[in-house]
N, C-alpha and C positions, 0 to 999 in steps of 0.2 A: 640367349633370349630370342624368342621367336618373333615373327613379324607382328602378331597381335599384341604381345606384351610391350613391344616398343611403341606401338600406337597408343596404348593405354597410358604408358609412362609419359609420352609427350602431351597427351590430353590433360593429365593431372598437373604437369608443370605449367602449361598455359593457364589452366584454371586457377592454380595457386598464384601465379603472377598477376592475374587480373583482379584479385581481391583488393589491393590498395586502390585501384581505379573505382571499384564499387563504393568504397568508403568515401572517396573524395568527390566523385561525380554522381553517385547513385541517388535515386529518388526513393521514397518510401515503398513504392511498388517493387522496386528491385530487391529490397530487403525481404519482402514477403515472398517473392518468387524464389529467391535463393534459399530461404528457409524451407519452403515446401519441397524444393528439389533435394536439399540436403536430407530432409526427413525421409523422403521416398527412397533415396538411394542408400544412404548410410544406415538408417534404422530398419526400414522394411527389407531392403534388398540384401544387405550384407549381414547385419546382426541377426535378424529373425530367420531368414531363409537359409543362408549358408551356414551360419554358426549353430543355431539351435535346431533347425530342421534336418539339414543334411549331415552335419558332423555328429551331433549328439543324438539325433532322432528322438527328441523329447516330446514332440507333438507332430500331428499330421495336419497341416493347414488345408483350407479349402483349395480346390484346384485353381481357381482364379488368382488367389494370393500367391500360390506357388509359381504359376506362370509369370505373374507380374514381377515377383521378386527376382526370378531368374533373368527376366528381360532387362530390368533396370540396373542390375549389378553385374 
């Protein structure tokens, strides 16, 4: 495991452990922000760009969407 993979793993562990705090102490704005962040990273970044575009080459996205998806994921 290289240095970047370890950093990403630690980031995901901290994010996962902070979820109970969001549900206990979070306000409704926190739910909206976390939903937007989840949609932009999981849906646009990983599912659309990496899976459909790079792996299967099923479509060619606009340049801005391709750069955005690579940046957030």
